[in-house]
Every structure is written in structure tokens, then in C-alpha cells.
C-alpha positions in Angstrom: 105.1 89.0 125.9 106.5 91.0 128.8 107.3 94.7 129.1 111.1 94.3 128.7 110.7 92.7 125.3 108.2 95.4 124.2 110.7 98.1 125.3 112.6 97.6 122.1 109.8 99.4 120.3 110.1 102.5 122.4 113.3 103.6 120.6 112.1 102.6 117.1 110.2 104.5 114.3 107.8 102.6 112.1 106.4 103.4 108.7 102.9 101.9 108.1 101.7 101.8 104.5 98.1 100.9 103.8 95.5 102.4 101.5 92.6 101.9 103.9 92.2 104.9 106.2 90.5 102.9 109.0 93.3 100.3 109.0 96.0 103.1 109.2 94.2 104.6 112.1 93.7 101.3 113.9 97.4 100.3 113.6 98.5 103.9 114.5 96.4 103.5 117.7 98.0 100.2 118.5 101.5 101.5 118.1 101.1 105.0 119.4 102.2 104.3 123.0 104.6 101.6 122.1 107.0 103.1 119.6 109.0 106.3 119.3 107.5 107.6 116.0 104.9 106.4 113.5 104.8 107.5 109.8 101.7 106.7 107.8 101.4 106.4 104.0 98.4 105.6 101.8 100.3 103.9 99.0 103.7 102.5 98.2 105.0 105.6 96.4 104.1 107.8 99.4 105.7 105.1 101.7 108.8 105.1 99.6 109.0 108.9 99.8 108.6 108.8 103.6 111.2 106.1 103.9 113.7 108.2 102.0 113.1 111.3 104.1 112.7 109.8 107.6 114.6 106.5 107.5 112.3 104.5 109.9 113.6 101.5 111.7 110.9 99.2 110.2 108.3 99.2 107.5 104.9 97.5 107.6 103.1 97.5 104.3 99.9 96.1 102.8 100.2 94.5 99.4 97.1 95.6 97.4 97.4 99.4 97.0 97.2 101.9 94.1 100.1 103.7 92.6 102.8 101.4 93.9 101.8 98.1 95.6 103.4 96.6 98.6 105.4 94.0 96.7 106.9 96.7 94.5 107.7 98.7 97.6 109.3 95.6 99.3 111.5 95.0 96.2 112.6 98.7 96.1 113.4 98.7 99.8 115.4 95.4 99.7 117.3 96.5 96.5 118.4 99.6 98.4 119.1 97.9 101.7 118.7 94.1 101.9 118.6 94.0 105.7 116.0 96.8 106.1 113.2 95.1 108.1 109.9 94.9 106.2 106.7 93.2 107.4 103.9 92.5 105.0 100.4 92.8 106.3 97.8 91.4 103.9 94.2 90.2 103.9 94.9 87.6 101.3 96.7 84.4 102.3 97.4 83.5 98.7 99.7 86.5 98.5 101.9 85.2 101.2 104.0 83.2 98.8 104.7 86.4 96.8 106.3 88.2 99.7 109.3 85.9 100.1 111.7 88.7 100.7 109.7 90.1 103.6 111.0 89.5 107.2 107.5 88.5 108.3 104.0 88.2 106.9 100.8 88.9 108.9 97.3 88.1 107.8 94.6 90.7 108.5 92.9 91.2 110.7 95.9 91.2 113.0 95.5 91.3 116.8 97.6 93.5 119.0 99.6 90.6 120.6 100.6 89.0 117.3 101.6 92.4 115.9 103.8 93.3 118.8 105.3 89.8 118.9 106.2 90.0 115.2 107.6 93.5 115.5 109.8 92.6 118.5 111.0 89.4 116.8 111.9 91.2 113.5 113.6 94.2 115.3 115.6 91.9 117.6 117.3 90.1 114.7 120.9 91.0 114.2 121.4 93.2 111.1 
């Protein structure tokens, strides 16, 4: 992937929702110099609250989390705005089928190249 394709990220804000602190930090480090702003949440409810207050351009969420899981968050987001881009990031391949409304699904661990390729592809789709 070349720099012009990645440049789409520079104007975008991303909400990353995951209950594992080390995963949040790792993804934050990957995205820090590539996107305009990153919001981090430790569960779906916190993610939903941040989505309402900051309106990020894209949401990346884990599935297995306390309080509100990623599938519940995905459904709330799509009910509010069906074209809101949502990427599911999960460690469990058997959960992929449950995330049918997601714009993309990534299986953990995700490498930097695949993450960026997926984000660019999802953000480049016409609304």
C-alpha cells in the first residue's frame, strides 16, 4: 500500500474499543501517526458514549467485552446510522459469522499492513 492511499487516514478520527489495555495501546501506537484522532474505550458502553460525543469517522471494536459487547455495539451503531463504518477485530474466528453487519472483520493478532489496508478500503467506500 502506498502513501497516497494511506493519506485518507490523516483526515479521519477512529474509535477503538477493546477491553484489553495492551491491545488498546498497541493499536493506538499503530494508528498514532496515521490518523487525525484516536479515541479509546474499554467496553461497548464507553465506546457508545464516545461515539455519541465525538462522532468518529470509523469504529473498530472487539467482540468479547464486559458491560456491552462488540456485537451489541455494532447493532446500536447500525440502527442509528446503517452506513457508519464499523470494523470488528476478534480473536475468535467462530465469531466472524455473527458480525454480518460489520464492514470488515479482522482476526487477532492483526498486523499493521492488514489493519491499514482494511481501514483504507472501508473508508474509501462511498457512503
